[in-house]
Biopython code that builds the backbone (N, CA, C, O; Angstrom):
import numpy as np
from Bio.PDB.StructureBuilder import StructureBuilder

atoms = [
    (1, "MET", "N", (-66.328, -15.822, -55.227)),
    (1, "MET", "CA", (-66.170, -17.126, -55.574)),
    (1, "MET", "C", (-66.163, -17.989, -53.992)),
    (1, "MET", "O", (-66.697, -19.071, -53.750)),
    (2, "ARG", "N", (-65.629, -17.392, -53.358)),
    (2, "ARG", "CA", (-65.445, -17.845, -51.632)),
    (2, "ARG", "C", (-67.224, -17.820, -50.975)),
    (2, "ARG", "O", (-67.691, -18.708, -50.262)),
    (3, "ASP", "N", (-67.912, -16.683, -51.403)),
    (3, "ASP", "CA", (-69.464, -16.395, -51.155)),
    (3, "ASP", "C", (-70.166, -17.735, -51.434)),
    (3, "ASP", "O", (-70.868, -18.431, -50.701)),
    (4, "ILE", "N", (-69.758, -17.898, -52.751)),
    (4, "ILE", "CA", (-70.758, -19.192, -53.580)),
    (4, "ILE", "C", (-70.137, -20.506, -52.673)),
    (4, "ILE", "O", (-70.996, -21.230, -52.170)),
    (5, "ALA", "N", (-68.960, -20.799, -52.474)),
    (5, "ALA", "CA", (-68.600, -21.926, -51.620)),
    (5, "ALA", "C", (-69.284, -22.051, -50.248)),
    (5, "ALA", "O", (-69.728, -23.091, -49.763)),
    (6, "LEU", "N", (-69.295, -20.932, -49.749)),
    (6, "LEU", "CA", (-70.056, -20.583, -48.315)),
    (6, "LEU", "C", (-71.403, -20.798, -48.450)),
    (6, "LEU", "O", (-71.942, -21.180, -47.411)),
    (7, "GLN", "N", (-71.996, -20.694, -49.246)),
    (7, "GLN", "CA", (-73.523, -20.605, -49.742)),
    (7, "GLN", "C", (-74.022, -21.949, -49.760)),
    (7, "GLN", "O", (-74.929, -22.542, -49.176)),
    (8, "SER", "N", (-72.902, -22.335, -50.855)),
    (8, "SER", "CA", (-73.210, -23.889, -51.174)),
    (8, "SER", "C", (-73.067, -24.828, -49.814)),
    (8, "SER", "O", (-73.781, -25.786, -49.515)),
    (9, "ALA", "N", (-72.079, -24.350, -49.162)),
    (9, "ALA", "CA", (-71.937, -25.267, -48.005)),
    (9, "ALA", "C", (-73.110, -25.054, -47.044)),
    (9, "ALA", "O", (-73.536, -25.999, -46.380)),
    (10, "GLY", "N", (-73.612, -23.884, -46.963)),
    (10, "GLY", "CA", (-74.935, -23.701, -46.171)),
    (10, "GLY", "C", (-76.110, -24.470, -46.674)),
    (10, "GLY", "O", (-76.926, -24.926, -45.873)),
    (11, "LEU", "N", (-76.260, -24.667, -48.171)),
    (11, "LEU", "CA", (-77.324, -25.318, -48.577)),
    (11, "LEU", "C", (-77.142, -27.148, -48.500)),
    (11, "LEU", "O", (-78.160, -27.826, -48.368)),
    (12, "LEU", "N", (-75.950, -27.725, -48.585)),
    (12, "LEU", "CA", (-75.663, -28.816, -48.491)),
    (12, "LEU", "C", (-75.926, -29.457, -47.088)),
    (12, "LEU", "O", (-76.214, -30.625, -46.825)),
    (13, "ALA", "N", (-75.745, -28.351, -46.232)),
    (13, "ALA", "CA", (-75.806, -28.487, -44.709)),
    (13, "ALA", "C", (-77.021, -29.075, -44.407)),
    (13, "ALA", "O", (-77.229, -30.185, -43.916)),
    (14, "ILE", "N", (-78.063, -27.930, -44.866)),
    (14, "ILE", "CA", (-79.407, -28.300, -44.457)),
    (14, "ILE", "C", (-80.051, -29.256, -45.375)),
    (14, "ILE", "O", (-81.098, -29.724, -44.928)),
    (15, "LEU", "N", (-79.739, -29.618, -46.403)),
    (15, "LEU", "CA", (-79.745, -30.802, -46.985)),
    (15, "LEU", "C", (-79.510, -32.182, -46.082)),
    (15, "LEU", "O", (-80.455, -32.815, -45.612)),
    (16, "VAL", "N", (-78.353, -32.492, -45.937)),
    (16, "VAL", "CA", (-77.804, -33.385, -45.152)),
    (16, "VAL", "C", (-78.503, -33.232, -43.558)),
    (16, "VAL", "O", (-78.598, -34.324, -42.996)),
    (17, "SER", "N", (-78.865, -32.375, -42.973)),
    (17, "SER", "CA", (-79.806, -32.140, -42.066)),
    (17, "SER", "C", (-81.151, -32.687, -41.796)),
    (17, "SER", "O", (-81.663, -33.143, -40.773)),
    (18, "ILE", "N", (-81.679, -32.471, -43.278)),
    (18, "ILE", "CA", (-83.053, -32.884, -43.384)),
    (18, "ILE", "C", (-82.940, -34.498, -43.514)),
    (18, "ILE", "O", (-83.829, -35.231, -43.083)),
    (19, "LEU", "N", (-81.887, -34.938, -44.083)),
    (19, "LEU", "CA", (-81.800, -36.520, -44.477)),
    (19, "LEU", "C", (-81.742, -37.171, -43.192)),
    (19, "LEU", "O", (-82.365, -38.205, -42.950)),
    (20, "HIS", "N", (-80.877, -36.477, -42.230)),
    (20, "HIS", "CA", (-80.659, -37.098, -41.008)),
    (20, "HIS", "C", (-81.942, -37.221, -40.142)),
    (20, "HIS", "O", (-82.309, -38.208, -39.504)),
    (21, "GLY", "N", (-82.474, -36.158, -40.243)),
    (21, "GLY", "CA", (-83.669, -36.551, -39.274)),
    (21, "GLY", "C", (-84.760, -37.272, -40.082)),
    (21, "GLY", "O", (-85.554, -37.865, -39.352)),
    (22, "ALA", "N", (-85.034, -37.389, -41.544)),
    (22, "ALA", "CA", (-86.038, -38.173, -42.006)),
    (22, "ALA", "C", (-85.556, -39.638, -41.483)),
    (22, "ALA", "O", (-86.169, -40.422, -40.759)),
    (23, "ILE", "N", (-84.279, -39.764, -42.067)),
    (23, "ILE", "CA", (-84.069, -41.481, -42.004)),
    (23, "ILE", "C", (-84.107, -41.882, -40.692)),
    (23, "ILE", "O", (-84.485, -43.029, -40.449)),
    (24, "ALA", "N", (-83.665, -40.877, -39.478)),
    (24, "ALA", "CA", (-84.299, -41.478, -38.045)),
    (24, "ALA", "C", (-85.838, -41.618, -37.787)),
    (24, "ALA", "O", (-86.298, -42.385, -36.941)),
    (25, "GLU", "N", (-86.536, -40.867, -38.534)),
    (25, "GLU", "CA", (-87.853, -40.965, -38.078)),
    (25, "GLU", "C", (-88.320, -42.577, -39.155)),
    (25, "GLU", "O", (-88.718, -43.660, -38.724)),
    (26, "LEU", "N", (-88.174, -42.329, -40.022)),
    (26, "LEU", "CA", (-88.325, -43.232, -41.141)),
    (26, "LEU", "C", (-87.627, -44.769, -41.327)),
    (26, "LEU", "O", (-88.172, -45.587, -42.068)),
    (27, "GLN", "N", (-86.565, -45.048, -40.705)),
    (27, "GLN", "CA", (-85.819, -46.075, -40.660)),
    (27, "GLN", "C", (-85.325, -46.491, -39.460)),
    (27, "GLN", "O", (-85.590, -47.649, -39.135)),
    (28, "VAL", "N", (-84.627, -45.778, -38.676)),
    (28, "VAL", "CA", (-84.041, -46.038, -37.435)),
    (28, "VAL", "C", (-85.135, -46.296, -36.033)),
    (28, "VAL", "O", (-85.116, -47.287, -35.304)),
    (29, "PHE", "N", (-86.033, -45.137, -35.916)),
    (29, "PHE", "CA", (-86.803, -45.181, -34.743)),
    (29, "PHE", "C", (-87.932, -46.281, -34.888)),
    (29, "PHE", "O", (-88.495, -46.624, -33.849)),
    (30, "PRO", "N", (-88.298, -46.842, -36.033)),
    (30, "PRO", "CA", (-89.489, -47.406, -36.155)),
    (30, "PRO", "C", (-88.886, -49.001, -35.891)),
    (30, "PRO", "O", (-89.612, -49.848, -35.370)),
    (31, "ARG", "N", (-87.725, -49.254, -36.236)),
    (31, "ARG", "CA", (-86.833, -50.791, -36.023)),
    (31, "ARG", "C", (-86.370, -50.297, -34.561)),
    (31, "ARG", "O", (-86.229, -51.328, -33.904)),
    (32, "ALA", "N", (-86.113, -49.335, -33.873)),
    (32, "ALA", "CA", (-85.673, -49.493, -32.697)),
    (32, "ALA", "C", (-86.396, -50.301, -31.392)),
    (32, "ALA", "O", (-87.626, -50.269, -31.357)),
    (33, "ARG", "N", (-85.750, -50.946, -30.433)),
    (33, "ARG", "CA", (-86.431, -51.814, -29.562)),
    (33, "ARG", "C", (-86.093, -51.110, -28.096)),
    (33, "ARG", "O", (-85.237, -51.619, -27.372)),
    (34, "ILE", "N", (-86.852, -49.844, -27.675)),
    (34, "ILE", "CA", (-86.794, -49.243, -26.385)),
    (34, "ILE", "C", (-87.777, -49.469, -25.784)),
    (34, "ILE", "O", (-88.828, -49.072, -26.286)),
    (35, "ALA", "N", (-87.825, -50.221, -24.430)),
    (35, "ALA", "CA", (-88.851, -50.417, -23.773)),
    (35, "ALA", "C", (-89.839, -49.365, -23.178)),
    (35, "ALA", "O", (-91.063, -49.286, -23.073)),
    (36, "SER", "N", (-88.677, -48.528, -22.808)),
    (36, "SER", "CA", (-89.551, -47.236, -21.998)),
    (36, "SER", "C", (-89.962, -46.179, -23.097)),
    (36, "SER", "O", (-89.251, -45.966, -24.079)),
    (37, "PRO", "N", (-91.121, -45.553, -22.871)),
    (37, "PRO", "CA", (-91.729, -44.838, -23.950)),
    (37, "PRO", "C", (-90.984, -43.125, -23.669)),
    (37, "PRO", "O", (-90.917, -42.114, -24.367)),
    (38, "ARG", "N", (-90.591, -43.426, -22.503)),
    (38, "ARG", "CA", (-90.022, -42.101, -21.610)),
    (38, "ARG", "C", (-88.432, -41.818, -22.448)),
    (38, "ARG", "O", (-88.133, -40.850, -23.147)),
    (39, "ILE", "N", (-87.818, -42.690, -22.190)),
    (39, "ILE", "CA", (-86.356, -43.112, -23.130)),
    (39, "ILE", "C", (-86.296, -43.145, -24.184)),
    (39, "ILE", "O", (-85.260, -42.810, -24.758)),
    (40, "ARG", "N", (-87.354, -43.552, -24.824)),
    (40, "ARG", "CA", (-87.726, -43.537, -26.602)),
    (40, "ARG", "C", (-87.674, -42.001, -27.064)),
    (40, "ARG", "O", (-86.893, -41.466, -27.850)),
    (41, "ARG", "N", (-88.767, -41.442, -26.320)),
    (41, "ARG", "CA", (-88.752, -39.818, -26.761)),
    (41, "ARG", "C", (-87.504, -39.347, -26.204)),
    (41, "ARG", "O", (-87.079, -38.578, -27.066)),
    (42, "LEU", "N", (-86.824, -39.369, -25.417)),
    (42, "LEU", "CA", (-85.633, -38.865, -24.995)),
    (42, "LEU", "C", (-84.726, -38.953, -25.953)),
    (42, "LEU", "O", (-84.117, -37.940, -26.299)),
    (43, "LEU", "N", (-84.508, -40.059, -26.484)),
    (43, "LEU", "CA", (-83.639, -40.536, -27.529)),
    (43, "LEU", "C", (-84.067, -39.719, -29.112)),
    (43, "LEU", "O", (-83.324, -39.163, -29.921)),
    (44, "ARG", "N", (-85.271, -39.885, -29.127)),
    (44, "ARG", "CA", (-85.895, -39.040, -30.311)),
    (44, "ARG", "C", (-85.222, -37.217, -30.277)),
    (44, "ARG", "O", (-84.508, -36.637, -31.095)),
    (45, "MET", "N", (-85.749, -36.798, -29.143)),
    (45, "MET", "CA", (-85.561, -35.596, -28.919)),
    (45, "MET", "C", (-83.960, -35.004, -29.279)),
    (45, "MET", "O", (-83.566, -34.114, -30.031)),
    (46, "VAL", "N", (-83.364, -35.817, -28.493)),
    (46, "VAL", "CA", (-81.747, -35.824, -28.836)),
    (46, "VAL", "C", (-80.995, -36.078, -30.267)),
    (46, "VAL", "O", (-80.021, -35.489, -30.736)),
    (47, "TRP", "N", (-81.574, -36.876, -30.667)),
    (47, "TRP", "CA", (-81.009, -37.137, -32.109)),
    (47, "TRP", "C", (-81.870, -36.058, -32.970)),
    (47, "TRP", "O", (-81.155, -35.640, -33.881)),
    (48, "GLN", "N", (-83.105, -35.491, -32.991)),
    (48, "GLN", "CA", (-83.509, -34.186, -33.410)),
    (48, "GLN", "C", (-82.873, -33.031, -33.198)),
    (48, "GLN", "O", (-82.697, -32.104, -33.988)),
    (49, "ALA", "N", (-82.488, -33.157, -31.913)),
    (49, "ALA", "CA", (-81.709, -31.907, -31.731)),
    (49, "ALA", "C", (-80.677, -31.552, -32.583)),
    (49, "ALA", "O", (-80.735, -30.420, -33.063)),
    (50, "SER", "N", (-79.701, -32.300, -32.893)),
    (50, "SER", "CA", (-78.802, -32.238, -34.142)),
    (50, "SER", "C", (-79.067, -31.963, -35.217)),
    (50, "SER", "O", (-78.257, -31.308, -35.872)),
    (51, "THR", "N", (-80.335, -32.380, -35.794)),
    (51, "THR", "CA", (-80.947, -31.671, -36.887)),
    (51, "THR", "C", (-81.337, -30.766, -36.851)),
    (51, "THR", "O", (-81.294, -30.109, -37.891)),
    (52, "VAL", "N", (-81.871, -30.251, -35.809)),
    (52, "VAL", "CA", (-82.236, -28.775, -35.823)),
    (52, "VAL", "C", (-80.864, -27.789, -35.955)),
    (52, "VAL", "O", (-80.624, -26.958, -36.831)),
    (53, "ASP", "N", (-79.988, -28.199, -34.694)),
    (53, "ASP", "CA", (-78.668, -27.470, -35.005)),
    (53, "ASP", "C", (-78.046, -27.218, -36.121)),
    (53, "ASP", "O", (-77.657, -26.085, -36.404)),
    (54, "TRP", "N", (-77.879, -28.259, -36.891)),
    (54, "TRP", "CA", (-77.349, -28.205, -38.143)),
    (54, "TRP", "C", (-78.033, -27.395, -39.195)),
    (54, "TRP", "O", (-77.329, -26.880, -40.064)),
    (55, "ILE", "N", (-79.258, -27.234, -39.212)),
    (55, "ILE", "CA", (-80.166, -26.643, -39.995)),
    (55, "ILE", "C", (-80.012, -24.970, -39.800)),
    (55, "ILE", "O", (-79.949, -24.085, -40.652)),
    (56, "GLY", "N", (-79.979, -24.907, -38.390)),
    (56, "GLY", "CA", (-79.119, -23.204, -37.846)),
    (56, "GLY", "C", (-77.839, -23.127, -38.342)),
    (56, "GLY", "O", (-77.486, -22.028, -38.769)),
    (57, "ILE", "N", (-77.080, -24.026, -38.381)),
    (57, "ILE", "CA", (-75.619, -23.790, -38.705)),
    (57, "ILE", "C", (-75.630, -23.531, -40.573)),
    (57, "ILE", "O", (-74.895, -22.817, -41.255)),
    (58, "GLY", "N", (-76.513, -24.229, -40.887)),
    (58, "GLY", "CA", (-76.908, -24.068, -42.697)),
    (58, "GLY", "C", (-77.228, -22.760, -42.801)),
    (58, "GLY", "O", (-76.620, -22.095, -43.639)),
    (59, "ALA", "N", (-78.023, -22.269, -42.153)),
    (59, "ALA", "CA", (-78.885, -20.987, -42.743)),
    (59, "ALA", "C", (-77.785, -19.979, -42.141)),
    (59, "ALA", "O", (-77.518, -18.973, -42.799)),
    (60, "LEU", "N", (-77.209, -20.185, -41.048)),
    (60, "LEU", "CA", (-76.010, -18.938, -41.034)),
    (60, "LEU", "C", (-74.717, -18.844, -41.913)),
    (60, "LEU", "O", (-74.226, -17.822, -42.390)),
    (61, "LEU", "N", (-74.214, -20.303, -42.035)),
    (61, "LEU", "CA", (-73.470, -20.175, -43.727)),
    (61, "LEU", "C", (-73.911, -19.397, -44.848)),
    (61, "LEU", "O", (-73.091, -18.714, -45.461)),
    (62, "ILE", "N", (-75.254, -19.429, -45.217)),
    (62, "ILE", "CA", (-75.978, -19.011, -46.154)),
    (62, "ILE", "C", (-76.055, -17.404, -46.161)),
    (62, "ILE", "O", (-75.955, -16.632, -47.116)),
    (63, "SER", "N", (-76.272, -17.133, -44.745)),
    (63, "SER", "CA", (-76.656, -15.574, -44.548)),
    (63, "SER", "C", (-74.933, -14.902, -44.421)),
    (63, "SER", "O", (-74.680, -13.849, -45.006)),
    (64, "ALA", "N", (-74.007, -15.518, -43.735)),
    (64, "ALA", "CA", (-72.696, -15.097, -43.787)),
    (64, "ALA", "C", (-72.143, -13.910, -44.635)),
    (64, "ALA", "O", (-71.639, -12.855, -44.251)),
    (65, "PRO", "N", (-72.368, -14.354, -45.841)),
    (65, "PRO", "CA", (-71.487, -13.253, -46.959)),
    (65, "PRO", "C", (-72.288, -11.861, -46.805)),
    (65, "PRO", "O", (-71.734, -10.791, -47.056)),
    (66, "ALA", "N", (-73.700, -11.952, -46.352)),
    (66, "ALA", "CA", (-74.447, -10.728, -46.329)),
    (66, "ALA", "C", (-74.337, -9.649, -45.324)),
    (66, "ALA", "O", (-74.741, -8.487, -45.353)),
    (67, "LEU", "N", (-73.467, -10.551, -44.118)),
    (67, "LEU", "CA", (-73.530, -9.821, -42.753)),
    (67, "LEU", "C", (-72.576, -8.542, -42.662)),
    (67, "LEU", "O", (-72.628, -7.611, -41.858)),
    (68, "GLY", "N", (-71.659, -8.773, -43.756)),
    (68, "GLY", "CA", (-70.793, -7.518, -43.871)),
    (68, "GLY", "C", (-69.476, -7.371, -42.644)),
    (68, "GLY", "O", (-68.827, -6.341, -42.465)),
    (69, "SER", "N", (-69.307, -8.572, -41.942)),
    (69, "SER", "CA", (-68.095, -8.550, -41.011)),
    (69, "SER", "C", (-67.685, -9.643, -41.312)),
    (69, "SER", "O", (-68.382, -10.611, -41.619)),
    (70, "GLU", "N", (-66.490, -9.594, -41.251)),
    (70, "GLU", "CA", (-65.287, -10.739, -41.464)),
    (70, "GLU", "C", (-65.159, -11.452, -40.384)),
    (70, "GLU", "O", (-65.046, -12.672, -40.504)),
    (71, "SER", "N", (-65.151, -11.006, -39.439)),
    (71, "SER", "CA", (-65.152, -11.649, -37.798)),
    (71, "SER", "C", (-66.374, -12.523, -37.582)),
    (71, "SER", "O", (-66.238, -13.644, -37.092)),
    (72, "ALA", "N", (-67.609, -12.030, -37.943)),
    (72, "ALA", "CA", (-68.691, -12.799, -37.891)),
    (72, "ALA", "C", (-68.775, -13.873, -38.757)),
    (72, "ALA", "O", (-69.462, -14.820, -38.375)),
    (73, "ARG", "N", (-68.157, -13.956, -39.990)),
    (73, "ARG", "CA", (-67.926, -14.819, -40.838)),
    (73, "ARG", "C", (-67.229, -15.736, -40.396)),
    (73, "ARG", "O", (-67.711, -16.864, -40.291)),
    (74, "HIS", "N", (-65.878, -15.455, -40.018)),
    (74, "HIS", "CA", (-64.897, -16.321, -39.550)),
    (74, "HIS", "C", (-65.654, -17.393, -38.687)),
    (74, "HIS", "O", (-65.813, -18.570, -39.011)),
    (75, "GLY", "N", (-66.108, -16.772, -37.500)),
    (75, "GLY", "CA", (-66.981, -17.204, -36.124)),
    (75, "GLY", "C", (-67.791, -18.319, -36.732)),
    (75, "GLY", "O", (-67.501, -19.486, -36.468)),
    (76, "ILE", "N", (-69.000, -17.958, -37.698)),
    (76, "ILE", "CA", (-69.548, -18.789, -38.242)),
    (76, "ILE", "C", (-69.080, -20.051, -39.017)),
    (76, "ILE", "O", (-69.716, -21.105, -39.046)),
    (77, "ILE", "N", (-68.006, -19.846, -39.583)),
    (77, "ILE", "CA", (-67.425, -21.054, -40.257)),
    (77, "ILE", "C", (-66.456, -21.670, -39.460)),
    (77, "ILE", "O", (-65.944, -22.717, -39.855)),
    (78, "ALA", "N", (-66.106, -21.128, -38.307)),
    (78, "ALA", "CA", (-65.330, -21.935, -37.380)),
    (78, "ALA", "C", (-66.663, -22.874, -36.525)),
    (78, "ALA", "O", (-66.534, -24.079, -36.309)),
    (79, "VAL", "N", (-67.630, -22.263, -36.202)),
    (79, "VAL", "CA", (-68.453, -23.176, -35.625)),
    (79, "VAL", "C", (-68.653, -24.515, -36.577)),
    (79, "VAL", "O", (-68.300, -25.651, -36.261)),
    (80, "ALA", "N", (-69.372, -24.084, -37.955)),
    (80, "ALA", "CA", (-69.407, -25.115, -38.909)),
    (80, "ALA", "C", (-68.582, -26.273, -38.919)),
    (80, "ALA", "O", (-68.877, -27.401, -38.523)),
    (81, "ILE", "N", (-67.244, -25.768, -39.542)),
    (81, "ILE", "CA", (-66.023, -26.641, -39.139)),
    (81, "ILE", "C", (-66.087, -27.724, -38.028)),
    (81, "ILE", "O", (-66.066, -28.920, -38.319)),
    (82, "VAL", "N", (-66.157, -27.325, -36.883)),
    (82, "VAL", "CA", (-65.925, -28.207, -35.625)),
    (82, "VAL", "C", (-67.329, -28.662, -35.499)),
    (82, "VAL", "O", (-67.257, -29.852, -35.192)),
    (83, "ALA", "N", (-68.505, -28.324, -35.578)),
    (83, "ALA", "CA", (-69.568, -29.201, -35.720)),
    (83, "ALA", "C", (-69.887, -30.375, -36.571)),
    (83, "ALA", "O", (-70.403, -31.430, -36.203)),
    (84, "TYR", "N", (-69.517, -30.047, -37.721)),
    (84, "TYR", "CA", (-69.792, -30.823, -38.980)),
    (84, "TYR", "C", (-68.615, -31.826, -38.979)),
    (84, "TYR", "O", (-68.783, -33.042, -39.068)),
    (85, "GLY", "N", (-67.318, -31.174, -38.863)),
    (85, "GLY", "CA", (-66.271, -31.797, -39.068)),
    (85, "GLY", "C", (-66.340, -32.974, -37.470)),
    (85, "GLY", "O", (-65.626, -33.958, -37.660)),
    (86, "TYR", "N", (-66.798, -32.983, -36.554)),
    (86, "TYR", "CA", (-66.869, -33.733, -35.422)),
    (86, "TYR", "C", (-68.087, -34.569, -35.888)),
    (86, "TYR", "O", (-67.879, -35.707, -35.467)),
    (87, "ALA", "N", (-69.126, -34.539, -36.484)),
    (87, "ALA", "CA", (-69.949, -35.186, -37.004)),
    (87, "ALA", "C", (-69.563, -36.274, -37.824)),
    (87, "ALA", "O", (-69.803, -37.471, -37.665)),
    (88, "ALA", "N", (-68.904, -35.672, -38.763)),
    (88, "ALA", "CA", (-68.102, -36.220, -40.177)),
    (88, "ALA", "C", (-67.167, -37.574, -39.613)),
    (88, "ALA", "O", (-67.322, -38.696, -40.094)),
    (89, "ILE", "N", (-66.327, -37.317, -38.684)),
    (89, "ILE", "CA", (-65.605, -38.041, -37.860)),
    (89, "ILE", "C", (-65.903, -39.161, -37.285)),
    (89, "ILE", "O", (-65.390, -40.272, -37.420)),
    (90, "GLY", "N", (-67.056, -38.686, -36.411)),
    (90, "GLY", "CA", (-67.909, -39.821, -35.530)),
    (90, "GLY", "C", (-68.885, -40.515, -36.519)),
    (90, "GLY", "O", (-69.266, -41.600, -36.080)),
    (91, "ASN", "N", (-69.287, -40.257, -37.476)),
    (91, "ASN", "CA", (-69.910, -40.913, -38.320)),
    (91, "ASN", "C", (-69.226, -42.011, -39.171)),
    (91, "ASN", "O", (-69.665, -43.157, -39.266)),
    (92, "ALA", "N", (-68.050, -41.526, -39.811)),
    (92, "ALA", "CA", (-66.801, -42.126, -40.137)),
    (92, "ALA", "C", (-66.526, -43.679, -39.418)),
    (92, "ALA", "O", (-66.587, -44.824, -39.866)),
    (93, "ILE", "N", (-66.224, -43.159, -38.202)),
    (93, "ILE", "CA", (-65.773, -44.117, -37.141)),
    (93, "ILE", "C", (-66.877, -45.301, -36.965)),
    (93, "ILE", "O", (-66.697, -46.501, -37.167)),
    (94, "ALA", "N", (-68.143, -44.608, -36.509)),
    (94, "ALA", "CA", (-69.295, -45.785, -36.181)),
    (94, "ALA", "C", (-69.654, -46.734, -37.157)),
    (94, "ALA", "O", (-70.024, -47.890, -36.954)),
    (95, "SER", "N", (-69.502, -46.101, -38.329)),
    (95, "SER", "CA", (-70.112, -46.939, -39.703)),
    (95, "SER", "C", (-68.994, -47.392, -40.313)),
    (95, "SER", "O", (-69.125, -47.942, -41.406)),
    (96, "ARG", "N", (-67.782, -47.258, -39.770)),
    (96, "ARG", "CA", (-66.461, -47.839, -40.453)),
    (96, "ARG", "C", (-66.509, -47.301, -42.021)),
    (96, "ARG", "O", (-66.256, -48.092, -42.930)),
    (97, "GLY", "N", (-66.751, -46.308, -42.217)),
    (97, "GLY", "CA", (-66.741, -45.534, -43.646)),
    (97, "GLY", "C", (-67.761, -45.802, -44.543)),
    (97, "GLY", "O", (-67.741, -45.307, -45.670)),
    (98, "ARG", "N", (-68.893, -46.729, -44.065)),
    (98, "ARG", "CA", (-69.901, -47.307, -45.206)),
    (98, "ARG", "C", (-71.184, -46.729, -45.280)),
    (98, "ARG", "O", (-72.043, -47.034, -46.107)),
    (99, "HIS", "N", (-71.304, -45.742, -44.238)),
    (99, "HIS", "CA", (-72.413, -44.554, -44.376)),
    (99, "HIS", "C", (-71.857, -43.408, -45.350)),
    (99, "HIS", "O", (-70.658, -43.137, -45.411)),
    (100, "PRO", "N", (-72.816, -42.782, -46.084)),
    (100, "PRO", "CA", (-72.152, -41.742, -47.061)),
    (100, "PRO", "C", (-72.484, -40.628, -46.302)),
    (100, "PRO", "O", (-72.354, -39.578, -46.931)),
    (101, "GLY", "N", (-72.994, -40.471, -44.791)),
    (101, "GLY", "CA", (-73.148, -39.119, -44.249)),
    (101, "GLY", "C", (-71.904, -38.366, -44.053)),
    (101, "GLY", "O", (-71.868, -37.137, -44.095)),
    (102, "TRP", "N", (-70.784, -39.189, -43.818)),
    (102, "TRP", "CA", (-69.628, -38.517, -43.458)),
    (102, "TRP", "C", (-68.789, -37.864, -44.729)),
    (102, "TRP", "O", (-67.898, -37.019, -44.645)),
    (103, "CYS", "N", (-69.251, -38.411, -45.786)),
    (103, "CYS", "CA", (-68.655, -37.667, -46.987)),
    (103, "CYS", "C", (-69.362, -36.365, -47.127)),
    (103, "CYS", "O", (-68.822, -35.288, -47.379)),
    (104, "LEU", "N", (-70.713, -36.596, -46.922)),
    (104, "LEU", "CA", (-71.422, -35.028, -47.157)),
    (104, "LEU", "C", (-71.177, -34.175, -45.959)),
    (104, "LEU", "O", (-70.996, -32.982, -46.203)),
    (105, "MET", "N", (-71.141, -34.506, -44.858)),
    (105, "MET", "CA", (-70.439, -33.391, -43.635)),
    (105, "MET", "C", (-69.080, -33.163, -44.334)),
    (105, "MET", "O", (-68.865, -32.065, -44.847)),
    (106, "GLY", "N", (-68.138, -34.156, -44.383)),
    (106, "GLY", "CA", (-66.999, -33.810, -45.018)),
    (106, "GLY", "C", (-66.724, -32.418, -46.017)),
    (106, "GLY", "O", (-65.830, -31.571, -46.013)),
    (107, "ALA", "N", (-67.973, -32.626, -46.887)),
    (107, "ALA", "CA", (-67.860, -31.973, -48.051)),
    (107, "ALA", "C", (-68.649, -30.624, -47.179)),
    (107, "ALA", "O", (-68.332, -29.527, -47.640)),
    (108, "VAL", "N", (-69.467, -30.588, -46.181)),
    (108, "VAL", "CA", (-69.477, -29.302, -45.880)),
    (108, "VAL", "C", (-68.299, -28.464, -45.342)),
    (108, "VAL", "O", (-68.041, -27.311, -45.686)),
    (109, "VAL", "N", (-67.699, -29.127, -44.547)),
    (109, "VAL", "CA", (-66.239, -28.959, -43.979)),
    (109, "VAL", "C", (-65.421, -28.117, -44.959)),
    (109, "VAL", "O", (-64.920, -26.997, -44.853)),
    (110, "GLY", "N", (-65.453, -29.165, -46.110)),
    (110, "GLY", "CA", (-64.372, -28.356, -47.189)),
    (110, "GLY", "C", (-64.958, -27.348, -47.908)),
    (110, "GLY", "O", (-64.096, -26.689, -48.491)),
    (111, "LEU", "N", (-66.265, -26.894, -48.137)),
    (111, "LEU", "CA", (-66.791, -25.553, -48.841)),
    (111, "LEU", "C", (-66.678, -24.694, -47.675)),
    (111, "LEU", "O", (-66.529, -23.502, -47.942)),
    (112, "SER", "N", (-66.715, -25.036, -46.350)),
    (112, "SER", "CA", (-66.731, -23.793, -45.590)),
    (112, "SER", "C", (-65.593, -23.404, -45.592)),
    (112, "SER", "O", (-65.408, -22.194, -45.725)),
    (113, "VAL", "N", (-64.492, -24.277, -45.448)),
    (113, "VAL", "CA", (-62.982, -23.670, -45.404)),
    (113, "VAL", "C", (-62.694, -23.086, -46.719)),
    (113, "VAL", "O", (-61.837, -22.202, -46.747)),
    (114, "ALA", "N", (-63.393, -23.509, -48.055)),
    (114, "ALA", "CA", (-62.999, -22.592, -48.883)),
    (114, "ALA", "C", (-63.953, -21.168, -48.895)),
    (114, "ALA", "O", (-63.832, -20.294, -49.753)),
    (115, "GLY", "N", (-64.670, -21.135, -48.059)),
    (115, "GLY", "CA", (-65.196, -20.000, -47.823)),
    (115, "GLY", "C", (-64.764, -18.821, -46.894)),
    (115, "GLY", "O", (-65.104, -17.638, -46.887)),
    (116, "TRP", "N", (-63.893, -19.544, -46.105)),
    (116, "TRP", "CA", (-62.990, -18.859, -45.436)),
    (116, "TRP", "C", (-62.824, -17.283, -45.647)),
    (116, "TRP", "O", (-61.973, -16.661, -45.011)),
]
sb = StructureBuilder()
sb.init_structure("model")
sb.init_model(0)
sb.init_chain("A")
sb.init_seg("    ")
for serial, (resi, resn, name, xyz) in enumerate(atoms, 1):
    if name == "N":
        sb.init_residue(resn, " ", resi, " ")
    sb.init_atom(name, np.array(xyz, "f"), 0.0, 1.0, " ", f" {name:<3s}", serial, name[0])
structure = sb.get_structure()
């Protein structure tokens, strides 16, 4: 059961990441007024770096049960809890709880804890 929770956390993590990247490209950056093309490109790359990182963490969560190492499993889960927990808290504070992202990221944290 804990393997299923961990793999579900990984799938949800990847889904949230893809949504995060798509929303940025379709809604945030087309409306953003950033005068310098260089700064605009930098902000886009920084934003999408978290998207790529979260996809990587999701892939690790999915593969953790197959690694056969409890210490590796716990290390992957700990990183996922910190990364997604920080993002969930930051999203909830910044959006005053009005954006669904913090709930989805919180669900990744909860499923990761269940897979411990």
